[in-house]
Each structure stands twice: as structure tokens, then as C-alpha cells.
C-alpha positions in Angstrom: 42.6 42.7 40.6 41.2 45.4 38.4 37.8 44.9 36.8 35.8 47.0 34.4 32.2 47.4 35.4 29.6 48.7 32.9 26.0 49.5 33.1 23.4 50.9 30.7 22.0 54.3 31.8 18.9 56.0 30.5 18.0 59.6 31.3 15.8 62.3 30.1 16.7 65.8 28.9 14.2 68.6 28.5 15.0 71.5 26.2 13.7 74.0 23.7 14.8 73.3 20.2 13.4 73.8 16.7 13.3 70.3 15.3 13.5 66.7 16.4 17.1 66.5 15.0 18.4 69.6 16.7 16.7 68.5 20.0 18.4 65.1 19.8 21.8 66.7 18.9 21.6 69.2 21.7 20.6 66.6 24.2 23.4 64.3 23.2 25.9 67.2 23.4 24.6 68.1 26.9 25.0 64.6 28.2 28.4 64.1 26.6 29.6 67.4 28.1 28.4 66.4 31.6 30.2 63.0 31.3 33.4 64.6 30.1 33.3 67.0 33.1 32.7 64.1 35.5 35.6 62.1 33.9 37.9 65.1 34.6 36.8 65.4 38.2 36.8 61.6 38.9 39.6 60.8 41.4 38.9 57.2 42.3 39.7 55.7 38.9 38.7 56.3 35.3 35.2 56.5 33.8 34.3 56.1 30.2 31.1 55.8 28.2 29.9 54.9 24.7 26.8 54.5 22.6 25.1 57.8 23.2 21.7 57.2 21.6 19.0 59.8 21.6 15.3 59.6 20.7 12.4 61.9 21.1 10.5 60.8 24.3 7.9 63.5 24.2 7.2 66.1 21.4 6.2 69.6 22.3 2.4 69.9 22.8 2.4 73.6 21.8 4.7 75.8 19.7 6.8 77.0 22.7 6.8 73.8 24.8 10.0 71.8 25.2 11.1 68.5 23.8 11.9 65.7 26.2 14.7 63.5 24.8 15.6 60.1 26.1 19.3 59.4 26.1 20.8 56.0 26.6 24.5 55.2 27.0 26.8 52.6 28.7 29.0 53.9 31.5 32.2 52.1 32.4 34.2 52.3 35.6 37.4 50.7 36.7 37.2 48.9 40.1 39.8 47.1 42.2 38.2 44.1 43.9 39.1 40.6 44.9 36.2 39.0 43.0 33.8 39.7 40.1 30.9 39.7 42.5 32.6 42.4 44.7 33.5 44.4 41.6 29.9 44.3 40.4 28.6 45.6 43.7 31.2 48.4 44.1 31.0 49.3 40.4 27.2 49.5 40.3 27.2 51.8 43.4 29.9 53.9 41.9 28.0 54.3 38.6 24.9 55.3 40.5 26.9 57.9 42.4 28.5 59.3 39.3 25.1 59.6 37.6 23.6 61.2 40.7 26.4 63.7 40.8 25.8 64.6 37.2 22.3 65.7 38.1 20.6 63.9 35.3 16.8 63.8 35.4 14.6 60.6 35.5 17.4 58.1 35.5 16.8 54.4 35.0 19.1 51.4 34.6 17.6 49.0 32.0 20.0 46.2 32.7 22.2 45.0 35.6 25.9 45.9 35.8 28.3 43.6 33.9 31.9 42.9 34.9 35.0 42.1 32.8 38.7 41.9 33.7 40.9 44.7 32.6 
């Protein structure tokens, strides 16, 4: 049976931009681009995401210091498994592998994986 497993992901992006708004926009574009590239490379089933939310995590301390932006999103993967429990375990590991392969910095998972049937 095919299940959809999702998990909230939070990561940090450090970059040099002129304002809070441009820093958030650039960080969101960077994460979206990385996720799109991963979706194209993914061979073990589809991935999808939604809810890219950006907030300034740390403002520059001096004029040429970078912004650190916190990005949150929900990542979805399709998993074939006999039970919801098995799908949750496989899906959570797969999401962690996808995020690791993306090379995001300071990753956290604010909530456990959730499962729904496709």
C-alpha cells in the first residue's frame, strides 16, 4: 500500500543581503531551488513540499555581516509499506536522507513524521 509521509523541517541559511525582506526572499528561493533539484534527482518515488516560511533568525551585527534566516517547510514523500507504522519509519528515514543530501545547515525536525494513505 502506498502512503504519504510528511515531516516539518527547519533549516538555517546564511547570506549577505541588503534588507530583511531581500534576505528572506533569497533564502526562500535558495531552499526552493535545492528542493526542486532534489525532486528531479529522486528515483525512489516522488517528493514534494509546501509552506516555505522564512524569518530572520539573526540580524547582521555589523554592516558587512551576513543574515541568518530560518526556513521552515513540510516535506512529503511517497512510501510503499504494509502498515502505517512501517511507512512512518521508512518515510522519516527517507526525509532525513533527502535533507542530508541537500546539504542544508543546522537542520531540525520540530515534529514527528505523519502518515496518510495516498
